[in-house]
C-alpha positions in Angstrom: 99.2 107.6 100.5 101.7 109.9 98.8 102.5 108.1 95.5 103.1 109.6 92.1 101.2 108.4 89.0 104.3 106.5 88.0 104.6 104.5 91.2 103.0 101.3 90.0 105.1 101.3 86.7 108.3 101.8 88.6 107.5 99.1 91.1 107.2 96.6 88.3 110.9 96.9 87.6 112.0 96.0 91.1 113.0 92.5 92.0 111.4 91.2 95.2 114.9 90.4 96.5 115.7 94.1 96.7 113.1 94.8 99.5 114.9 94.6 102.8 113.7 92.2 105.4 111.8 93.5 108.4 114.4 94.5 111.1 117.2 95.2 108.5 118.2 98.8 107.9 119.7 100.4 104.9 120.2 103.9 106.4 120.9 103.4 110.1 124.5 104.5 110.1 126.3 107.3 108.4 128.5 104.8 106.6 125.4 103.1 105.2 123.9 106.3 104.0 127.2 107.6 102.5 127.6 104.4 100.6 124.1 104.8 99.1 124.5 108.5 98.5 127.9 108.1 96.7 126.4 105.5 94.4 123.3 107.6 93.8 125.4 110.7 93.2 127.6 108.9 90.6 124.5 107.8 88.7 122.9 111.2 88.8 126.2 112.8 87.7 126.3 110.6 84.6 122.6 111.5 83.9 123.5 115.3 84.0 122.6 116.2 87.6 124.5 117.6 90.5 123.9 116.3 94.1 124.7 118.5 97.1 124.4 117.4 100.7 122.9 119.4 103.5 122.1 118.7 107.1 119.7 118.9 110.1 120.0 121.1 113.2 118.2 119.7 116.2 116.4 122.0 118.7 115.4 120.7 122.1 114.2 122.2 125.4 117.9 122.5 126.4 119.2 124.1 123.2 116.2 126.5 123.3 117.3 127.8 126.7 120.5 129.2 125.1 120.3 132.9 124.3 121.7 132.5 120.8 118.8 130.2 119.9 116.0 132.5 121.3 114.8 133.6 117.8 114.5 130.1 116.5 112.8 128.7 119.6 109.9 131.2 119.9 106.7 129.3 120.7 108.7 126.0 121.1 106.9 122.9 122.3 109.2 121.8 125.1 107.9 118.3 124.9 108.7 118.0 121.2 112.4 118.1 120.0 112.5 119.1 116.4 115.0 119.5 113.6 115.3 122.3 111.0 116.5 121.5 107.5 119.9 123.0 106.6 119.5 123.2 102.8 122.5 123.0 100.5 123.2 126.2 98.5 123.8 126.3 94.7 125.9 128.9 92.9 124.3 132.3 92.5 121.5 131.5 95.0 120.4 134.2 97.5 120.9 132.4 100.9 118.3 132.3 103.7 119.1 130.7 107.1 117.0 127.6 107.7 115.3 128.0 104.4 116.0 127.9 100.7 115.1 129.3 97.3 114.8 126.7 94.6 114.5 126.4 90.9 111.4 124.6 89.7 113.5 121.9 88.0 115.2 121.0 91.3 114.4 118.5 94.0 115.1 117.9 97.7 115.5 114.3 98.8 115.6 113.2 102.5 117.1 109.7 103.1 117.2 108.1 106.6 115.3 106.4 109.4 112.2 107.3 111.3 112.7 107.8 115.1 112.6 104.9 117.6 109.2 104.3 119.2 107.5 107.5 120.3 104.1 109.1 120.2 104.7 111.2 117.1 106.9 112.3 114.3 106.1 114.6 111.3 107.9 116.0 108.3 106.4 119.3 107.0 107.4 121.7 104.2 106.6 125.4 104.6 106.2 128.5 102.5 108.5 130.5 104.7 108.6 134.0 103.2 107.7 135.8 100.0 108.7 139.2 98.5 106.8 142.0 100.1 103.9 143.5 98.1 101.8 146.5 99.1 98.7 145.3 100.8 100.3 142.5 102.8 99.3 142.5 106.5 101.0 142.1 109.8 99.8 139.7 112.4 98.6 136.3 111.4 95.6 134.1 110.4 94.3 137.0 108.2 94.5 139.4 111.1 96.6 142.5 111.8 96.8 145.7 109.7 98.0 146.7 106.3 101.8 147.2 106.0 102.0 150.6 104.5 105.8 150.4 104.1 108.0 147.4 103.4 109.4 145.4 106.4 113.1 145.8 107.1 114.0 142.6 105.2 111.5 143.4 102.4 109.9 140.0 103.1 106.4 139.0 104.1 106.7 136.0 106.4 104.0 133.4 105.6 105.3 130.3 107.6 102.4 128.1 106.3 102.6 124.4 105.6 102.4 123.6 101.9 100.9 120.2 102.5 99.7 118.0 105.3 102.7 116.4 107.2 104.1 113.0 106.6 103.6 111.2 109.9 103.2 107.6 111.2 99.6 107.4 109.9 100.5 108.0 106.2 104.3 107.4 105.7 105.4 104.7 103.3 107.7 102.3 105.1 108.1 98.6 105.3 105.6 97.8 108.0 102.3 96.2 108.9 100.5 99.5 108.2 99.8 100.4 111.8 100.7 103.7 113.4 103.4 102.4 115.8 105.0 100.1 113.3 106.1 103.2 111.3 108.9 103.9 113.8 112.6 102.8 113.4 112.2 102.3 109.6 114.0 103.3 106.5 112.3 105.9 104.3 112.8 108.4 101.5 111.0 111.7 100.9 111.2 113.4 97.5 110.1 117.1 97.4 109.9 118.8 94.0 107.7 120.9 91.8 108.6 119.0 88.5 107.0 115.7 87.7 109.8 114.9 85.3 112.4 115.4 88.1 110.3 113.2 90.3 110.6 110.4 87.8 114.3 110.9 87.3 115.0 110.7 91.0 112.8 107.6 91.6 114.7 105.8 88.8 118.0 106.8 90.2 117.0 105.6 93.7 115.7 102.3 92.3 119.0 101.8 90.4 120.9 101.8 93.7 118.5 99.2 95.1 116.2 101.4 97.3 112.7 99.9 97.1 109.9 102.1 96.0 107.6 101.0 98.8 109.5 103.4 101.1 109.2 106.4 98.7 107.2 109.4 100.0 106.4 112.6 98.1 105.9 116.2 99.0 104.6 118.6 96.4 106.1 122.0 95.7 103.6 123.5 93.4 104.2 126.6 91.3 100.5 127.4 91.9 101.6 128.6 95.4 105.4 129.0 95.1 107.3 131.6 93.1 110.4 129.5 92.2 113.8 130.9 91.6 117.1 131.5 93.3 117.1 135.3 93.1 116.3 137.6 96.1 112.7 138.1 94.9 111.9 134.4 94.9 109.9 132.6 97.6 111.7 130.9 100.4 110.8 127.3 101.4 111.5 125.8 104.8 111.0 122.5 106.5 110.6 121.1 110.0 110.9 117.6 111.5 109.0 117.2 114.7 109.2 114.3 117.3 107.4 113.8 120.6 107.5 111.5 123.6 110.0 108.8 122.9 109.4 105.6 124.9 113.1 105.3 125.8 115.1 108.4 126.8 118.4 106.8 125.9 117.1 105.9 122.4 115.9 109.5 122.0 119.3 110.9 122.9 121.1 108.5 120.6 118.8 109.3 117.7 118.9 113.1 118.1 122.6 113.3 118.9 123.5 111.6 115.7 120.3 112.0 113.7 120.2 109.4 110.9 118.9 111.7 108.1 120.7 112.9 105.0 119.4 115.8 103.0 120.2 116.0 99.3 119.6 118.7 96.7 119.5 117.5 93.1 120.0 120.2 90.4 120.2 119.7 86.6 123.7 120.8 85.3 121.8 122.6 82.6 118.6 124.3 83.7 115.5 122.7 82.1 113.1 125.1 80.5 110.4 122.6 79.9 108.7 121.8 83.3 106.0 119.3 84.1 104.4 121.3 87.0 102.6 119.5 89.8 99.2 120.8 91.0 98.6 122.2 94.4 98.0 119.2 96.7 94.6 118.8 98.4 94.2 118.7 102.2 92.7 115.8 104.0 89.7 116.8 106.0 89.9 116.8 109.8 87.9 114.3 111.9 84.9 113.6 109.7 81.9 112.0 111.4 83.4 112.2 114.9 81.2 112.7 118.0 82.0 116.1 119.7 82.9 116.5 123.3 79.6 117.9 124.5 79.1 114.7 126.6 81.9 116.1 128.9 80.4 119.5 129.3 78.5 118.9 132.6 81.5 117.2 134.2 83.7 120.1 133.0 81.4 122.6 134.6 81.5 120.6 137.8 85.3 120.6 137.8 85.4 124.4 137.3 83.0 125.0 140.2 85.1 122.7 142.5 88.4 124.4 141.6 86.9 127.9 142.2 85.7 126.8 145.6 89.1 125.4 146.4 91.1 128.4 145.3 92.5 130.9 147.8 90.6 134.0 148.8 87.9 135.8 147.0 89.9 137.4 144.1 89.1 134.6 141.7 89.3 135.3 138.0 88.7 133.2 134.9 90.2 133.3 131.4 88.6 131.4 128.6 90.7 130.1 125.7 90.2 130.5 122.0 90.7 128.2 119.1 93.9 129.2 117.1 92.4 128.8 113.7 95.6 128.4 111.7 94.4 127.5 108.1 97.6 127.3 106.0 95.8 127.6 102.7 94.1 130.8 103.9 97.5 132.2 105.1 99.1 131.4 101.7 96.3 132.9 99.7 95.9 136.0 101.8 99.7 136.5 102.2 99.6 136.5 106.0 101.4 134.6 108.8 100.5 131.1 110.1 103.5 130.8 112.5 104.7 127.3 111.3 101.3 125.6 112.2 100.9 121.9 111.9 97.7 120.4 110.6 98.5 117.3 112.7 97.5 119.3 115.8 94.6 121.3 117.2 95.7 124.5 119.0 94.1 126.5 121.7 95.5 129.7 123.4 94.8 131.7 126.5 95.9 135.2 127.3 95.0 135.6 131.1 95.3 139.4 131.3 97.0 139.5 134.7 100.4 139.0 136.2 101.9 136.2 138.3 102.5 137.6 141.9 104.2 135.6 144.5 100.9 134.6 146.1 99.2 133.8 142.8 97.7 130.4 141.9 96.8 129.6 138.3 94.9 126.3 137.6 94.6 125.0 134.0 91.5 122.9 133.6 90.4 121.0 130.5 89.8 117.8 128.7 92.4 115.0 128.7 92.0 114.6 124.9 94.0 111.3 124.9 91.8 109.6 127.5 88.7 110.9 125.7 90.0 109.5 122.4 90.6 112.7 120.5 94.4 112.8 120.3 97.5 110.6 120.6 99.2 113.1 122.9 98.4 116.5 124.3 100.0 119.2 126.4 99.6 122.6 128.0 102.5 125.1 128.1 103.1 128.4 129.8 105.1 131.0 127.9 106.7 134.3 128.7 104.8 136.6 126.3 107.8 138.9 125.8 110.1 136.1 124.6 107.7 133.3 123.6 110.0 130.9 125.3 108.4 128.0 127.3 108.5 128.3 131.1 106.6 125.2 132.2 104.5 122.4 130.7 102.4 119.4 131.5 101.3 116.4 129.3 98.9 113.6 129.2 101.7 111.1 129.6 102.8 112.0 133.1 100.5 114.6 134.5 96.9 114.8 133.4 95.3 111.5 134.6 94.5 111.6 138.2 94.9 115.4 138.5 91.1 116.0 138.7 90.6 113.4 141.5 91.1 116.1 144.2 88.1 118.0 142.9 85.8 115.3 141.6 86.9 112.1 143.5 83.9 110.0 142.6 83.0 111.3 139.1 83.0 108.5 136.5 84.6 110.9 133.8 87.3 112.3 136.1 90.1 110.6 134.1 89.0 112.5 131.0 89.6 115.8 132.7 92.6 117.5 134.2 93.3 120.3 136.7 97.0 121.3 137.0 98.3 124.2 139.2 101.0 126.7 138.3 102.5 128.3 141.5 105.6 130.1 142.6 106.1 127.3 145.2 104.5 123.9 144.7 105.4 122.6 148.2 102.6 120.4 149.5 100.9 120.5 146.1 100.5 117.5 143.8 99.9 118.1 140.0 101.7 121.4 140.2 104.2 123.2 137.9 106.7 125.3 139.8 107.3 128.8 138.2 110.3 130.5 139.9 110.8 134.2 139.4 114.1 133.7 137.6 112.2 132.1 134.7 109.1 134.4 134.8 109.3 137.7 136.7 106.5 139.2 138.8 105.6 141.7 136.1 105.9 139.4 133.1 102.9 138.8 130.9 101.9 135.2 130.1 100.4 133.0 127.4 99.1 129.5 128.0 98.8 127.2 125.0 97.2 123.7 124.6 98.1 121.3 121.8 96.3 118.0 120.9 98.2 116.0 118.3 96.7 113.5 115.8 93.3 112.0 115.8 93.7 108.3 116.7 91.1 107.4 114.1 92.6 109.6 111.3 95.9 110.9 109.9 95.9 114.5 111.1 94.7 116.6 114.1 91.1 116.5 115.3 88.9 119.4 114.3 89.1 121.9 117.2 85.5 122.9 116.5 84.3 119.6 118.1 86.7 119.9 121.2 86.2 121.8 124.4 89.1 124.3 125.0 91.0 124.5 128.2 90.4 127.3 130.7 92.6 129.2 133.2 91.3 129.9 136.7 93.2 132.2 139.1 93.2 132.9 142.8 95.4 134.5 145.5 96.4 133.6 149.0 95.2 136.6 151.1 97.8 135.8 153.8 100.5 136.9 151.3 100.6 140.5 150.0 96.9 140.9 150.9 96.0 144.1 149.1 98.5 145.1 146.4 97.5 142.6 143.8 93.8 142.8 144.5 93.5 146.5 143.6 95.9 148.6 141.6 98.0 146.1 139.7 95.2 144.9 137.5 94.8 148.4 136.1 98.6 148.7 135.9 98.5 145.7 133.7 96.2 147.4 131.3 98.5 150.4 131.0 101.6 148.2 130.5 100.0 145.7 128.2 100.8 147.5 124.9 104.5 147.7 125.9 104.6 144.0 127.1 102.9 142.5 124.1 103.4 142.8 120.4 100.3 143.9 118.6 99.7 140.5 117.0 99.7 138.9 120.5 97.2 141.4 121.9 94.9 140.3 119.1 95.8 136.7 119.9 97.2 136.3 116.5 100.9 135.7 116.9 103.5 133.2 117.9 105.2 130.3 116.2 103.9 126.8 117.0 106.4 124.0 117.2 
């Protein structure tokens, strides 16, 4: 749990009567939050601190389809609406869209309510970018090549999480301590690099009757962050992810008027004496968990059955790889992690061929939720040129039952899936329709699998103990019988460099929402 060393001492000064009853909310409406913020701001002003208010911009599947949002939606998870922090700016600060530079004596405070019942939420702080140094590399996950000249913006984009996310498994709220009782609850998150500032803010919040049992902490350590508001200083960013709300109306109400207020607290006179916080440790993934080798035989049987069922003889297979996004490695080696999330295990697949009108892709893999390795999982098809999602399927609505066609009597069939991607899904169940207006015949593709949160832990399962998904491909010989079987595969090889950025060719590069 994320508590500072002063937590117990501060808790002793709180009257039991100040803790809200279960079901009562302090921050549900903007009026409630404004009342608390105004009182908190007045007290902080008297103590010598300025409070500035920022906001949150929500990105959903629909907003990501707008051309003006294409840059911010690269690699978006279409099943997971998310919000980007709009940080307040202080005088003389060099601005950065959806990020901020900070003095070490400052703090960010998020006040609000967790989402209504869903499968996931997570609050994550990132080291967004740093000033370029000779020797930094392109690509990601320690891959790519040396940058021999500075990037256009003179920044090296790291995009690595600074700490494990705050999620339903570890958030401090008034609840019974279970995962699903963390939803629809009041909370506070304090993010700072100065322990003195941490104490000041906690005292100020307590003074306005906010109970410390809902305080959460995110560490911004000078061991990994070059603080400052000048152009050369590091840029910090933050994301708030959600996924699979139980009630669509509750989701829309929450996201359309998101009940979160972002505050920036700054000393009126800069403090020179800092009580720096150490770099936070990471919680290990999935210790002492049985791997998925018990599913290997059933998985092979599924692959054989799908290949037998596919059209024609031009059957190809593309294996997936683990996307090993270690944020600490990215930070220390000054390379890109593409906004990874340690609450998830990631797998990627670059098929290496196009999607003709007679093409039939089948994604097969493990239903990690039914197998007990995740709380939700999904597979998404992306246009490699734009990194925008084209189609997706999930464990909630699509995976269970999809393998019945191929293994109707197998006892482990519910722990497997087989989903088709076709240009026309007429007469096909468990199929994702991919029209040419979304993905052209000569577009390159990437498939990506996500598995979120080990049900027996507080972060994603170790991908090393999981079986990655696979992509199988066949063609209907009655449609365009020869063109795609011969020359176009070699054409792909010649066009590949033009279609893919170098970091994608090496399977090293796209953001992960």
